C-alpha positions in Angstrom: 119.3 113.4 86.1 121.1 110.3 87.1 120.3 108.1 90.1 123.1 106.5 92.1 122.9 103.7 94.6 125.6 103.6 97.2 126.4 100.9 99.7 123.7 98.6 98.6 122.9 95.7 101.1 121.4 92.6 99.5 120.2 89.8 101.7 119.6 86.5 99.9 117.9 83.4 101.4 120.1 80.4 100.9 118.3 77.2 99.8 120.1 74.0 100.7 117.8 71.5 99.0 114.4 71.5 97.4 112.6 69.9 100.3 113.5 72.4 103.0 113.5 75.2 100.6 109.9 74.6 99.4 108.6 73.8 102.9 110.1 77.0 104.3 108.6 79.1 101.5 105.2 77.4 102.1 105.3 78.1 105.8 106.3 81.8 105.1 103.4 82.2 102.6 101.0 80.6 105.2 102.1 82.9 107.9 101.7 86.0 105.7 98.2 84.7 104.6 97.2 84.2 108.3 98.5 87.6 109.3 96.6 89.5 106.6 93.4 87.5 107.0 93.4 88.4 110.7 93.9 92.0 109.7 90.6 92.0 107.7 88.9 91.9 111.1 91.5 93.4 113.5 92.3 96.5 111.4 88.7 97.8 111.3 88.4 97.2 115.0 91.5 99.2 115.6 90.0 102.1 113.6 86.8 101.8 115.6 88.7 101.9 118.9 90.7 104.9 117.7 87.4 106.8 116.9 86.0 106.0 120.4 89.0 107.6 122.1 88.3 111.3 122.6 91.0 113.8 121.8 92.3 115.6 125.0 94.7 118.4 124.3 97.5 119.0 126.8 97.0 121.8 129.3 99.8 123.8 130.8 100.2 124.6 134.6 97.6 126.0 136.9 95.8 127.9 134.1 94.4 124.6 133.0 92.1 124.4 136.0 90.9 127.9 135.5 90.3 127.4 131.8 88.5 124.2 132.4 86.2 125.7 135.0 85.5 128.7 132.8 84.8 126.4 129.9 82.5 124.3 132.1 80.6 127.3 133.3 80.2 128.7 129.8 79.0 125.3 128.5 76.4 125.2 131.2 75.2 128.7 130.4 75.3 128.2 126.6 72.3 126.4 125.1 73.0 123.1 123.3 72.0 122.7 119.7 70.8 119.2 119.2 70.7 119.5 115.4 74.4 120.5 115.3 75.3 117.7 117.6 73.5 115.1 115.6 75.0 116.3 112.3 78.5 116.1 113.9 77.9 112.6 115.2 76.7 111.5 111.8 79.8 112.9 110.1 82.0 111.3 112.7 80.2 108.0 112.3 80.5 108.1 108.5 84.2 109.0 108.8 84.8 106.0 111.2 82.8 103.6 108.9 84.9 104.8 105.9 88.2 104.3 107.8 87.0 100.8 108.9 86.0 99.8 105.4 89.3 101.1 104.0 91.3 99.2 106.6 89.5 96.0 105.8 89.8 96.4 102.1 93.6 97.1 102.4 94.1 93.9 104.4 92.0 91.9 101.9 94.0 93.3 99.0 97.3 92.3 100.8 95.8 88.9 101.5 95.3 88.2 97.8 98.5 89.9 96.7 100.7 88.0 99.2 98.9 84.7 98.4 99.4 85.2 94.7 103.0 86.0 95.2 103.5 83.0 97.3 101.9 80.6 94.9 103.3 82.1 91.7 106.8 83.3 92.8 108.0 82.5 96.3 107.3 78.7 96.4 108.4 77.9 92.8 111.5 80.1 93.2 112.4 78.3 96.5 112.0 74.9 94.8 114.1 76.1 91.9 116.9 77.4 94.1 116.8 74.1 96.1 117.1 72.1 93.0 120.0 74.2 91.8 121.8 73.6 95.1 121.5 69.8 94.9 124.9 69.3 93.1 126.6 70.9 96.1 125.3 68.0 98.3 127.5 65.5 96.5 130.6 67.7 96.1 129.9 69.4 92.7 130.2 73.1 92.2 127.0 75.1 92.3 127.3 77.8 89.6 126.8 81.4 90.6 124.2 83.0 88.3 124.4 86.5 89.8 122.4 88.6 92.2 118.8 89.2 91.4 117.6 92.8 92.3 114.9 93.4 89.7 113.2 91.8 86.7 116.2 92.6 84.4 118.8 90.9 86.5 116.2 88.1 87.2 115.9 87.5 83.4 119.7 87.4 83.0 120.0 85.0 86.0 117.2 82.8 84.5 118.9 82.7 81.1 122.2 81.7 82.7 120.6 79.0 84.9 118.6 77.7 81.9 121.7 77.4 79.7 123.8 75.8 82.5 121.0 73.6 83.7 120.1 72.2 80.3 123.7 71.8 79.1 125.2 70.3 82.2 122.1 68.3 83.0 122.3 66.5 79.7 126.1 66.1 79.7 126.7 65.1 83.3 125.3 61.6 82.7 128.4 61.0 80.5 131.0 63.4 82.1 130.6 62.4 85.7 131.0 58.7 85.2 134.1 59.4 83.1 135.6 61.6 85.8 134.7 59.1 88.5 136.3 56.3 86.6 139.6 58.2 86.2 139.7 59.0 90.0 138.3 55.8 91.6 137.9 53.2 88.9 134.7 51.1 88.8 133.4 52.6 92.1 133.9 56.1 90.7 131.9 55.1 87.5 129.1 53.8 89.7 129.1 57.0 91.7 129.2 59.1 88.5 126.2 57.3 87.1 124.3 58.1 90.3 125.3 61.7 90.2 124.6 62.0 86.5 121.1 60.5 87.0 120.3 63.0 89.7 121.8 65.8 87.7 119.7 65.1 84.6 116.6 65.5 86.7 117.5 68.5 88.9 119.5 70.8 86.7 117.2 71.0 83.6 114.1 71.3 85.8 115.8 74.1 87.8 116.8 75.9 84.7 113.3 75.8 83.2 111.6 76.7 86.5 113.7 79.8 87.1 113.1 80.9 83.5 109.3 80.7 84.1 109.6 82.8 87.3 110.9 85.7 85.2 
């Protein structure tokens, strides 16, 4: 059997610089943590409220009044078994308590999972993408390392970014002043030195960081 994926839609978050990229990822991780932490209390309460709401089946037409009156009269005539009622209430209480505990545990698990993902993946990846986008701020081309859809494509993208980042980061300190000197003379050399100094910091760090994420 073969699986086919048609008309795939991939939405990628664009990071323009490491400052806004990292801060937005931190805010997103904080919002997720707050939402799941509130769910540790709110979700069990919702389960309790659900258990307190009695189930009332829909009744059709005028027969509903007749059936309800006959049911009421039969319930009055029939003796109530207190033991059966207490057992049913205990079972209902245990079921509600179990649902509340499961809801709380699920929210707690999501809290730890989202927190770990934010610290270990989302924030470092946002910082890495922001660093990779820095050359675009001073007119250089930002290399396309491909779309990441799973760990395999992520590993390929990390390998490309590592190779480009280390290679260009170490060579830009010489290449960019040379290119700037040919285009603008002494001013171009000065600009190239500034760009090369920034590149030697951002590009290798971006390459190594993305490689660690995968």
